[in-house]
PyMOL Python script that loads the backbone (N, CA, C, O; Angstrom):
from pymol import cmd

cmd.read_pdbstr("""\
ATOM      1  N   MET A   1      39.186 -82.450  83.007  1.00  0.00           N
ATOM      2  CA  MET A   1      39.214 -81.386  82.026  1.00  0.00           C
ATOM      3  C   MET A   1      38.792 -80.057  82.657  1.00  0.00           C
ATOM      4  O   MET A   1      39.334 -79.003  82.325  1.00  0.00           O
ATOM      5  N   SER A   2      37.830 -80.120  83.559  1.00  0.00           N
ATOM      6  CA  SER A   2      37.379 -78.874  84.176  1.00  0.00           C
ATOM      7  C   SER A   2      38.465 -78.264  85.062  1.00  0.00           C
ATOM      8  O   SER A   2      38.542 -77.045  85.212  1.00  0.00           O
ATOM      9  N   LYS A   3      39.310 -79.130  85.652  1.00  0.00           N
ATOM     10  CA  LYS A   3      40.409 -78.609  86.476  1.00  0.00           C
ATOM     11  C   LYS A   3      41.411 -77.850  85.611  1.00  0.00           C
ATOM     12  O   LYS A   3      41.907 -76.796  86.008  1.00  0.00           O
ATOM     13  N   LEU A   4      41.704 -78.381  84.441  1.00  0.00           N
ATOM     14  CA  LEU A   4      42.629 -77.709  83.534  1.00  0.00           C
ATOM     15  C   LEU A   4      42.075 -76.356  83.106  1.00  0.00           C
ATOM     16  O   LEU A   4      42.810 -75.369  83.065  1.00  0.00           O
ATOM     17  N   PHE A   5      40.789 -76.303  82.788  1.00  0.00           N
ATOM     18  CA  PHE A   5      40.172 -75.032  82.412  1.00  0.00           C
ATOM     19  C   PHE A   5      40.234 -74.045  83.576  1.00  0.00           C
ATOM     20  O   PHE A   5      40.496 -72.860  83.370  1.00  0.00           O
ATOM     21  N   HIS A   6      39.998 -74.521  84.783  1.00  0.00           N
ATOM     22  CA  HIS A   6      40.041 -73.646  85.957  1.00  0.00           C
ATOM     23  C   HIS A   6      41.447 -73.078  86.156  1.00  0.00           C
ATOM     24  O   HIS A   6      41.599 -71.895  86.461  1.00  0.00           O
ATOM     25  N   VAL A   7      42.472 -73.912  85.986  1.00  0.00           N
ATOM     26  CA  VAL A   7      43.852 -73.448  86.140  1.00  0.00           C
ATOM     27  C   VAL A   7      44.188 -72.415  85.072  1.00  0.00           C
ATOM     28  O   VAL A   7      44.797 -71.389  85.374  1.00  0.00           O
ATOM     29  N   LEU A   8      43.799 -72.674  83.834  1.00  0.00           N
ATOM     30  CA  LEU A   8      44.080 -71.728  82.749  1.00  0.00           C
ATOM     31  C   LEU A   8      43.309 -70.420  82.923  1.00  0.00           C
ATOM     32  O   LEU A   8      43.854 -69.340  82.694  1.00  0.00           O
ATOM     33  N   ALA A   9      42.064 -70.517  83.320  1.00  0.00           N
ATOM     34  CA  ALA A   9      41.264 -69.307  83.493  1.00  0.00           C
ATOM     35  C   ALA A   9      41.779 -68.460  84.644  1.00  0.00           C
ATOM     36  O   ALA A   9      41.807 -67.234  84.547  1.00  0.00           O
ATOM     37  N   SER A  10      42.187 -69.101  85.734  1.00  0.00           N
ATOM     38  CA  SER A  10      42.681 -68.322  86.867  1.00  0.00           C
ATOM     39  C   SER A  10      44.060 -67.726  86.580  1.00  0.00           C
ATOM     40  O   SER A  10      44.360 -66.627  87.045  1.00  0.00           O
ATOM     41  N   SER A  11      44.894 -68.424  85.830  1.00  0.00           N
ATOM     42  CA  SER A  11      46.202 -67.864  85.501  1.00  0.00           C
ATOM     43  C   SER A  11      46.079 -66.727  84.484  1.00  0.00           C
ATOM     44  O   SER A  11      46.909 -65.818  84.482  1.00  0.00           O
ATOM     45  N   ALA A  12      45.077 -66.760  83.634  1.00  0.00           N
ATOM     46  CA  ALA A  12      44.880 -65.689  82.657  1.00  0.00           C
ATOM     47  C   ALA A  12      44.507 -64.384  83.349  1.00  0.00           C
ATOM     48  O   ALA A  12      44.826 -63.305  82.850  1.00  0.00           O
ATOM     49  N   ARG A  13      43.841 -64.470  84.483  1.00  0.00           N
ATOM     50  CA  ARG A  13      43.475 -63.258  85.216  1.00  0.00           C
ATOM     51  C   ARG A  13      44.675 -62.627  85.904  1.00  0.00           C
ATOM     52  O   ARG A  13      44.633 -61.446  86.248  1.00  0.00           O
ATOM     53  N   GLN A  14      45.736 -63.384  86.110  1.00  0.00           N
ATOM     54  CA  GLN A  14      46.906 -62.874  86.804  1.00  0.00           C
ATOM     55  C   GLN A  14      47.819 -62.068  85.880  1.00  0.00           C
ATOM     56  O   GLN A  14      48.691 -61.343  86.358  1.00  0.00           O
ATOM     57  N   ILE A  15      47.635 -62.182  84.595  1.00  0.00           N
ATOM     58  CA  ILE A  15      48.460 -61.466  83.636  1.00  0.00           C
ATOM     59  C   ILE A  15      47.772 -60.146  83.320  1.00  0.00           C
ATOM     60  O   ILE A  15      46.645 -60.123  82.825  1.00  0.00           O
ATOM     61  N   SER A  16      48.448 -59.068  83.605  1.00  0.00           N
ATOM     62  CA  SER A  16      47.856 -57.749  83.372  1.00  0.00           C
ATOM     63  C   SER A  16      48.140 -57.287  81.940  1.00  0.00           C
ATOM     64  O   SER A  16      49.037 -57.813  81.281  1.00  0.00           O
ATOM     65  N   PRO A  17      47.386 -56.317  81.470  1.00  0.00           N
ATOM     66  CA  PRO A  17      47.655 -55.761  80.132  1.00  0.00           C
ATOM     67  C   PRO A  17      49.053 -55.138  80.041  1.00  0.00           C
ATOM     68  O   PRO A  17      49.661 -55.122  78.971  1.00  0.00           O
ATOM     69  N   HIS A  18      49.553 -54.630  81.160  1.00  0.00           N
ATOM     70  CA  HIS A  18      50.906 -54.060  81.167  1.00  0.00           C
ATOM     71  C   HIS A  18      51.947 -55.149  80.892  1.00  0.00           C
ATOM     72  O   HIS A  18      52.928 -54.905  80.190  1.00  0.00           O
ATOM     73  N   ASP A  19      51.736 -56.353  81.445  1.00  0.00           N
ATOM     74  CA  ASP A  19      52.665 -57.463  81.195  1.00  0.00           C
ATOM     75  C   ASP A  19      52.663 -57.851  79.724  1.00  0.00           C
ATOM     76  O   ASP A  19      53.712 -58.113  79.135  1.00  0.00           O
ATOM     77  N   ARG A  20      51.480 -57.884  79.145  1.00  0.00           N
ATOM     78  CA  ARG A  20      51.391 -58.239  77.726  1.00  0.00           C
ATOM     79  C   ARG A  20      52.023 -57.165  76.850  1.00  0.00           C
ATOM     80  O   ARG A  20      52.678 -57.489  75.859  1.00  0.00           O
ATOM     81  N   ALA A  21      51.840 -55.906  77.192  1.00  0.00           N
ATOM     82  CA  ALA A  21      52.447 -54.817  76.413  1.00  0.00           C
ATOM     83  C   ALA A  21      53.966 -54.875  76.510  1.00  0.00           C
ATOM     84  O   ALA A  21      54.661 -54.652  75.518  1.00  0.00           O
ATOM     85  N   THR A  22      54.485 -55.174  77.698  1.00  0.00           N
ATOM     86  CA  THR A  22      55.928 -55.303  77.870  1.00  0.00           C
ATOM     87  C   THR A  22      56.468 -56.470  77.050  1.00  0.00           C
ATOM     88  O   THR A  22      57.525 -56.355  76.429  1.00  0.00           O
ATOM     89  N   ALA A  23      55.752 -57.588  77.044  1.00  0.00           N
ATOM     90  CA  ALA A  23      56.180 -58.744  76.252  1.00  0.00           C
ATOM     91  C   ALA A  23      56.148 -58.419  74.758  1.00  0.00           C
ATOM     92  O   ALA A  23      57.031 -58.838  74.010  1.00  0.00           O
ATOM     93  N   LEU A  24      55.133 -57.676  74.328  1.00  0.00           N
ATOM     94  CA  LEU A  24      55.040 -57.304  72.918  1.00  0.00           C
ATOM     95  C   LEU A  24      56.175 -56.367  72.521  1.00  0.00           C
ATOM     96  O   LEU A  24      56.766 -56.526  71.453  1.00  0.00           O
ATOM     97  N   LYS A  25      56.485 -55.394  73.370  1.00  0.00           N
ATOM     98  CA  LYS A  25      57.593 -54.478  73.078  1.00  0.00           C
ATOM     99  C   LYS A  25      58.916 -55.237  73.003  1.00  0.00           C
ATOM    100  O   LYS A  25      59.734 -54.973  72.121  1.00  0.00           O
ATOM    101  N   GLY A  26      59.126 -56.171  73.917  1.00  0.00           N
ATOM    102  CA  GLY A  26      60.349 -56.969  73.892  1.00  0.00           C
ATOM    103  C   GLY A  26      60.438 -57.828  72.646  1.00  0.00           C
ATOM    104  O   GLY A  26      61.505 -57.967  72.048  1.00  0.00           O
ATOM    105  N   THR A  27      59.304 -58.406  72.256  1.00  0.00           N
ATOM    106  CA  THR A  27      59.270 -59.219  71.045  1.00  0.00           C
ATOM    107  C   THR A  27      59.598 -58.381  69.816  1.00  0.00           C
ATOM    108  O   THR A  27      60.371 -58.807  68.958  1.00  0.00           O
ATOM    109  N   LEU A  28      59.013 -57.196  69.731  1.00  0.00           N
ATOM    110  CA  LEU A  28      59.295 -56.321  68.588  1.00  0.00           C
ATOM    111  C   LEU A  28      60.756 -55.887  68.555  1.00  0.00           C
ATOM    112  O   LEU A  28      61.372 -55.861  67.489  1.00  0.00           O
ATOM    113  N   LEU A  29      61.308 -55.551  69.703  1.00  0.00           N
ATOM    114  CA  LEU A  29      62.706 -55.129  69.764  1.00  0.00           C
ATOM    115  C   LEU A  29      63.650 -56.251  69.343  1.00  0.00           C
ATOM    116  O   LEU A  29      64.575 -56.026  68.563  1.00  0.00           O
ATOM    117  N   ILE A  30      63.425 -57.433  69.847  1.00  0.00           N
ATOM    118  CA  ILE A  30      64.290 -58.567  69.493  1.00  0.00           C
ATOM    119  C   ILE A  30      64.133 -58.920  68.018  1.00  0.00           C
ATOM    120  O   ILE A  30      65.122 -59.216  67.346  1.00  0.00           O
ATOM    121  N   THR A  31      62.906 -58.892  67.507  1.00  0.00           N
ATOM    122  CA  THR A  31      62.674 -59.237  66.101  1.00  0.00           C
ATOM    123  C   THR A  31      63.319 -58.220  65.164  1.00  0.00           C
ATOM    124  O   THR A  31      63.969 -58.600  64.190  1.00  0.00           O
ATOM    125  N   ILE A  32      63.145 -56.936  65.451  1.00  0.00           N
ATOM    126  CA  ILE A  32      63.753 -55.906  64.600  1.00  0.00           C
ATOM    127  C   ILE A  32      65.276 -55.983  64.660  1.00  0.00           C
ATOM    128  O   ILE A  32      65.949 -55.813  63.643  1.00  0.00           O
ATOM    129  N   SER A  33      65.814 -56.236  65.839  1.00  0.00           N
ATOM    130  CA  SER A  33      67.267 -56.386  65.973  1.00  0.00           C
ATOM    131  C   SER A  33      67.772 -57.593  65.179  1.00  0.00           C
ATOM    132  O   SER A  33      68.815 -57.524  64.530  1.00  0.00           O
ATOM    133  N   ALA A  34      67.033 -58.685  65.237  1.00  0.00           N
ATOM    134  CA  ALA A  34      67.446 -59.883  64.502  1.00  0.00           C
ATOM    135  C   ALA A  34      67.380 -59.667  62.999  1.00  0.00           C
ATOM    136  O   ALA A  34      68.263 -60.121  62.271  1.00  0.00           O
ATOM    137  N   VAL A  35      66.348 -58.981  62.525  1.00  0.00           N
ATOM    138  CA  VAL A  35      66.249 -58.691  61.090  1.00  0.00           C
ATOM    139  C   VAL A  35      67.405 -57.801  60.653  1.00  0.00           C
ATOM    140  O   VAL A  35      68.027 -58.048  59.619  1.00  0.00           O
ATOM    141  N   PHE A  36      67.693 -56.771  61.435  1.00  0.00           N
ATOM    142  CA  PHE A  36      68.800 -55.868  61.110  1.00  0.00           C
ATOM    143  C   PHE A  36      70.131 -56.618  61.088  1.00  0.00           C
ATOM    144  O   PHE A  36      70.918 -56.455  60.156  1.00  0.00           O
ATOM    145  N   LEU A  37      70.384 -57.431  62.100  1.00  0.00           N
ATOM    146  CA  LEU A  37      71.629 -58.206  62.157  1.00  0.00           C
ATOM    147  C   LEU A  37      71.720 -59.182  60.989  1.00  0.00           C
ATOM    148  O   LEU A  37      72.782 -59.344  60.388  1.00  0.00           O
ATOM    149  N   SER A  38      70.608 -59.827  60.673  1.00  0.00           N
ATOM    150  CA  SER A  38      70.592 -60.765  59.555  1.00  0.00           C
ATOM    151  C   SER A  38      70.880 -60.064  58.233  1.00  0.00           C
ATOM    152  O   SER A  38      71.622 -60.583  57.398  1.00  0.00           O
ATOM    153  N   LEU A  39      70.293 -58.886  58.044  1.00  0.00           N
ATOM    154  CA  LEU A  39      70.550 -58.130  56.811  1.00  0.00           C
ATOM    155  C   LEU A  39      72.001 -57.660  56.722  1.00  0.00           C
ATOM    156  O   LEU A  39      72.604 -57.710  55.650  1.00  0.00           O
ATOM    157  N   VAL A  40      72.561 -57.207  57.837  1.00  0.00           N
ATOM    158  CA  VAL A  40      73.951 -56.752  57.827  1.00  0.00           C
ATOM    159  C   VAL A  40      74.892 -57.910  57.510  1.00  0.00           C
ATOM    160  O   VAL A  40      75.778 -57.776  56.666  1.00  0.00           O
ATOM    161  N   LEU A  41      74.706 -59.040  58.181  1.00  0.00           N
ATOM    162  CA  LEU A  41      75.591 -60.196  57.938  1.00  0.00           C
ATOM    163  C   LEU A  41      75.440 -60.728  56.517  1.00  0.00           C
ATOM    164  O   LEU A  41      76.427 -61.104  55.884  1.00  0.00           O
ATOM    165  N   THR A  42      74.214 -60.759  56.017  1.00  0.00           N
ATOM    166  CA  THR A  42      73.998 -61.228  54.644  1.00  0.00           C
ATOM    167  C   THR A  42      74.620 -60.265  53.640  1.00  0.00           C
ATOM    168  O   THR A  42      75.205 -60.697  52.647  1.00  0.00           O
ATOM    169  N   SER A  43      74.500 -58.975  53.889  1.00  0.00           N
ATOM    170  CA  SER A  43      75.106 -57.983  52.989  1.00  0.00           C
ATOM    171  C   SER A  43      76.616 -58.114  52.959  1.00  0.00           C
ATOM    172  O   SER A  43      77.230 -58.027  51.895  1.00  0.00           O
ATOM    173  N   ILE A  44      77.213 -58.322  54.109  1.00  0.00           N
ATOM    174  CA  ILE A  44      78.672 -58.522  54.159  1.00  0.00           C
ATOM    175  C   ILE A  44      79.064 -59.780  53.401  1.00  0.00           C
ATOM    176  O   ILE A  44      80.042 -59.781  52.654  1.00  0.00           O
ATOM    177  N   ALA A  45      78.306 -60.843  53.591  1.00  0.00           N
ATOM    178  CA  ALA A  45      78.609 -62.097  52.885  1.00  0.00           C
ATOM    179  C   ALA A  45      78.451 -61.928  51.375  1.00  0.00           C
ATOM    180  O   ALA A  45      79.249 -62.467  50.609  1.00  0.00           O
ATOM    181  N   ILE A  46      77.433 -61.189  50.941  1.00  0.00           N
ATOM    182  CA  ILE A  46      77.237 -60.957  49.511  1.00  0.00           C
ATOM    183  C   ILE A  46      78.409 -60.167  48.936  1.00  0.00           C
ATOM    184  O   ILE A  46      78.894 -60.473  47.846  1.00  0.00           O
ATOM    185  N   LEU A  47      78.863 -59.155  49.668  1.00  0.00           N
ATOM    186  CA  LEU A  47      79.992 -58.357  49.180  1.00  0.00           C
ATOM    187  C   LEU A  47      81.281 -59.168  49.132  1.00  0.00           C
ATOM    188  O   LEU A  47      82.070 -59.028  48.198  1.00  0.00           O
ATOM    189  N   VAL A  48      81.497 -60.013  50.134  1.00  0.00           N
ATOM    190  CA  VAL A  48      82.729 -60.811  50.176  1.00  0.00           C
ATOM    191  C   VAL A  48      82.738 -61.852  49.062  1.00  0.00           C
ATOM    192  O   VAL A  48      83.753 -62.038  48.391  1.00  0.00           O
ATOM    193  N   VAL A  49      81.621 -62.524  48.866  1.00  0.00           N
ATOM    194  CA  VAL A  49      81.549 -63.597  47.871  1.00  0.00           C
ATOM    195  C   VAL A  49      81.399 -63.039  46.465  1.00  0.00           C
ATOM    196  O   VAL A  49      81.856 -63.654  45.502  1.00  0.00           O
ATOM    197  N   GLY A  50      80.768 -61.886  46.339  1.00  0.00           N
ATOM    198  CA  GLY A  50      80.541 -61.314  45.015  1.00  0.00           C
ATOM    199  C   GLY A  50      79.355 -61.945  44.326  1.00  0.00           C
ATOM    200  O   GLY A  50      79.354 -62.090  43.103  1.00  0.00           O
ATOM    201  N   GLU A  51      78.362 -62.315  45.075  1.00  0.00           N
ATOM    202  CA  GLU A  51      77.167 -62.958  44.525  1.00  0.00           C
ATOM    203  C   GLU A  51      76.380 -61.971  43.676  1.00  0.00           C
ATOM    204  O   GLU A  51      76.222 -60.806  44.040  1.00  0.00           O
ATOM    205  N   ARG A  52      75.888 -62.455  42.539  1.00  0.00           N
ATOM    206  CA  ARG A  52      75.114 -61.582  41.660  1.00  0.00           C
ATOM    207  C   ARG A  52      73.628 -61.593  42.009  1.00  0.00           C
ATOM    208  O   ARG A  52      72.929 -60.607  41.780  1.00  0.00           O
ATOM    209  N   ASP A  53      73.149 -62.696  42.559  1.00  0.00           N
ATOM    210  CA  ASP A  53      71.732 -62.817  42.923  1.00  0.00           C
ATOM    211  C   ASP A  53      71.553 -62.362  44.373  1.00  0.00           C
ATOM    212  O   ASP A  53      71.263 -63.174  45.251  1.00  0.00           O
ATOM    213  N   TRP A  54      71.722 -61.082  44.615  1.00  0.00           N
ATOM    214  CA  TRP A  54      71.696 -60.557  45.977  1.00  0.00           C
ATOM    215  C   TRP A  54      70.289 -60.295  46.492  1.00  0.00           C
ATOM    216  O   TRP A  54      70.080 -60.252  47.704  1.00  0.00           O
ATOM    217  N   LEU A  55      69.318 -60.119  45.599  1.00  0.00           N
ATOM    218  CA  LEU A  55      67.965 -59.794  46.029  1.00  0.00           C
ATOM    219  C   LEU A  55      67.313 -60.955  46.782  1.00  0.00           C
ATOM    220  O   LEU A  55      66.702 -60.748  47.830  1.00  0.00           O
ATOM    221  N   SER A  56      67.438 -62.153  46.260  1.00  0.00           N
ATOM    222  CA  SER A  56      66.831 -63.299  46.943  1.00  0.00           C
ATOM    223  C   SER A  56      67.499 -63.550  48.294  1.00  0.00           C
ATOM    224  O   SER A  56      66.829 -63.958  49.243  1.00  0.00           O
ATOM    225  N   ALA A  57      68.795 -63.314  48.395  1.00  0.00           N
ATOM    226  CA  ALA A  57      69.486 -63.491  49.670  1.00  0.00           C
ATOM    227  C   ALA A  57      68.994 -62.477  50.697  1.00  0.00           C
ATOM    228  O   ALA A  57      68.805 -62.828  51.862  1.00  0.00           O
ATOM    229  N   LEU A  58      68.785 -61.238  50.294  1.00  0.00           N
ATOM    230  CA  LEU A  58      68.290 -60.227  51.225  1.00  0.00           C
ATOM    231  C   LEU A  58      66.834 -60.465  51.615  1.00  0.00           C
ATOM    232  O   LEU A  58      66.444 -60.185  52.748  1.00  0.00           O
ATOM    233  N   VAL A  59      66.038 -60.972  50.698  1.00  0.00           N
ATOM    234  CA  VAL A  59      64.643 -61.309  51.027  1.00  0.00           C
ATOM    235  C   VAL A  59      64.611 -62.429  52.051  1.00  0.00           C
ATOM    236  O   VAL A  59      63.854 -62.361  53.019  1.00  0.00           O
ATOM    237  N   LEU A  60      65.423 -63.458  51.852  1.00  0.00           N
ATOM    238  CA  LEU A  60      65.492 -64.549  52.830  1.00  0.00           C
ATOM    239  C   LEU A  60      66.027 -64.071  54.171  1.00  0.00           C
ATOM    240  O   LEU A  60      65.553 -64.506  55.221  1.00  0.00           O
ATOM    241  N   ALA A  61      67.002 -63.187  54.143  1.00  0.00           N
ATOM    242  CA  ALA A  61      67.557 -62.654  55.383  1.00  0.00           C
ATOM    243  C   ALA A  61      66.528 -61.832  56.146  1.00  0.00           C
ATOM    244  O   ALA A  61      66.620 -61.716  57.368  1.00  0.00           O
ATOM    245  N   THR A  62      65.573 -61.272  55.468  1.00  0.00           N
ATOM    246  CA  THR A  62      64.513 -60.517  56.120  1.00  0.00           C
ATOM    247  C   THR A  62      63.391 -61.430  56.605  1.00  0.00           C
ATOM    248  O   THR A  62      62.891 -61.260  57.717  1.00  0.00           O
ATOM    249  N   LEU A  63      62.999 -62.383  55.789  1.00  0.00           N
ATOM    250  CA  LEU A  63      61.839 -63.211  56.110  1.00  0.00           C
ATOM    251  C   LEU A  63      62.106 -64.271  57.176  1.00  0.00           C
ATOM    252  O   LEU A  63      61.233 -64.549  57.997  1.00  0.00           O
ATOM    253  N   LEU A  64      63.286 -64.859  57.175  1.00  0.00           N
ATOM    254  CA  LEU A  64      63.544 -65.929  58.140  1.00  0.00           C
ATOM    255  C   LEU A  64      63.439 -65.480  59.593  1.00  0.00           C
ATOM    256  O   LEU A  64      62.785 -66.168  60.377  1.00  0.00           O
ATOM    257  N   PRO A  65      64.041 -64.373  59.993  1.00  0.00           N
ATOM    258  CA  PRO A  65      63.826 -63.951  61.387  1.00  0.00           C
ATOM    259  C   PRO A  65      62.371 -63.584  61.681  1.00  0.00           C
ATOM    260  O   PRO A  65      61.890 -63.792  62.795  1.00  0.00           O
ATOM    261  N   LEU A  66      61.673 -63.039  60.685  1.00  0.00           N
ATOM    262  CA  LEU A  66      60.268 -62.686  60.898  1.00  0.00           C
ATOM    263  C   LEU A  66      59.386 -63.911  61.084  1.00  0.00           C
ATOM    264  O   LEU A  66      58.380 -63.854  61.792  1.00  0.00           O
ATOM    265  N   LEU A  67      59.755 -65.008  60.458  1.00  0.00           N
ATOM    266  CA  LEU A  67      58.971 -66.234  60.581  1.00  0.00           C
ATOM    267  C   LEU A  67      59.336 -67.043  61.818  1.00  0.00           C
ATOM    268  O   LEU A  67      58.477 -67.711  62.394  1.00  0.00           O
ATOM    269  N   LEU A  68      60.587 -66.992  62.230  1.00  0.00           N
ATOM    270  CA  LEU A  68      61.047 -67.875  63.307  1.00  0.00           C
ATOM    271  C   LEU A  68      61.032 -67.250  64.694  1.00  0.00           C
ATOM    272  O   LEU A  68      60.717 -67.938  65.665  1.00  0.00           O
ATOM    273  N   LEU A  69      61.357 -65.988  64.817  1.00  0.00           N
ATOM    274  CA  LEU A  69      61.517 -65.392  66.137  1.00  0.00           C
ATOM    275  C   LEU A  69      60.231 -65.093  66.898  1.00  0.00           C
ATOM    276  O   LEU A  69      60.118 -65.512  68.050  1.00  0.00           O
ATOM    277  N   PRO A  70      59.258 -64.395  66.326  1.00  0.00           N
ATOM    278  CA  PRO A  70      58.101 -64.023  67.152  1.00  0.00           C
ATOM    279  C   PRO A  70      57.366 -65.180  67.806  1.00  0.00           C
ATOM    280  O   PRO A  70      57.034 -65.075  68.986  1.00  0.00           O
ATOM    281  N   PRO A  71      57.090 -66.286  67.107  1.00  0.00           N
ATOM    282  CA  PRO A  71      56.400 -67.381  67.815  1.00  0.00           C
ATOM    283  C   PRO A  71      57.217 -67.952  68.973  1.00  0.00           C
ATOM    284  O   PRO A  71      56.663 -68.265  70.026  1.00  0.00           O
ATOM    285  N   SER A  72      58.511 -68.088  68.787  1.00  0.00           N
ATOM    286  CA  SER A  72      59.320 -68.653  69.871  1.00  0.00           C
ATOM    287  C   SER A  72      59.460 -67.689  71.041  1.00  0.00           C
ATOM    288  O   SER A  72      59.493 -68.121  72.193  1.00  0.00           O
ATOM    289  N   ILE A  73      59.542 -66.396  70.765  1.00  0.00           N
ATOM    290  CA  ILE A  73      59.641 -65.413  71.848  1.00  0.00           C
ATOM    291  C   ILE A  73      58.319 -65.322  72.598  1.00  0.00           C
ATOM    292  O   ILE A  73      58.311 -65.248  73.827  1.00  0.00           O
ATOM    293  N   TRP A  74      57.200 -65.327  71.874  1.00  0.00           N
ATOM    294  CA  TRP A  74      55.902 -65.277  72.514  1.00  0.00           C
ATOM    295  C   TRP A  74      55.727 -66.486  73.417  1.00  0.00           C
ATOM    296  O   TRP A  74      55.243 -66.360  74.542  1.00  0.00           O
ATOM    297  N   TRP A  75      56.122 -67.669  72.926  1.00  0.00           N
ATOM    298  CA  TRP A  75      55.963 -68.890  73.700  1.00  0.00           C
ATOM    299  C   TRP A  75      56.810 -68.826  74.972  1.00  0.00           C
ATOM    300  O   TRP A  75      56.356 -69.244  76.037  1.00  0.00           O
ATOM    301  N   ALA A  76      58.014 -68.316  74.871  1.00  0.00           N
ATOM    302  CA  ALA A  76      58.886 -68.241  76.033  1.00  0.00           C
ATOM    303  C   ALA A  76      58.444 -67.152  77.006  1.00  0.00           C
ATOM    304  O   ALA A  76      58.642 -67.289  78.213  1.00  0.00           O
ATOM    305  N   ALA A  77      57.852 -66.080  76.500  1.00  0.00           N
ATOM    306  CA  ALA A  77      57.431 -64.982  77.373  1.00  0.00           C
ATOM    307  C   ALA A  77      56.137 -65.276  78.111  1.00  0.00           C
ATOM    308  O   ALA A  77      55.880 -64.698  79.167  1.00  0.00           O
ATOM    309  N   ASP A  78      55.331 -66.156  77.574  1.00  0.00           N
ATOM    310  CA  ASP A  78      54.047 -66.455  78.209  1.00  0.00           C
ATOM    311  C   ASP A  78      54.149 -67.390  79.340  1.00  0.00           C
ATOM    312  O   ASP A  78      53.138 -67.722  79.959  1.00  0.00           O
TER     313      ASP A  78
END
""", "prot")
cmd.dss("prot")
cmd.show_as("cartoon", "prot")
cmd.util.cbc("prot")
cmd.orient("prot")
């Protein structure tokens, strides 16, 4: 167990604040792009289908990328 802690502690020192800021900026850019794309595609689908309950569809189109993307991007960037 102490070896694992030593490996984690030494690798944490190798990551600079600049690396973390770059990862955060990339995460924000990808997340905002995904939300925008999701809203555009959902809006087009609502217009094509003629759905009357458009508010819940737009809320889901906004929330799903916000819930799914940042944790997976953070995990992959780390």
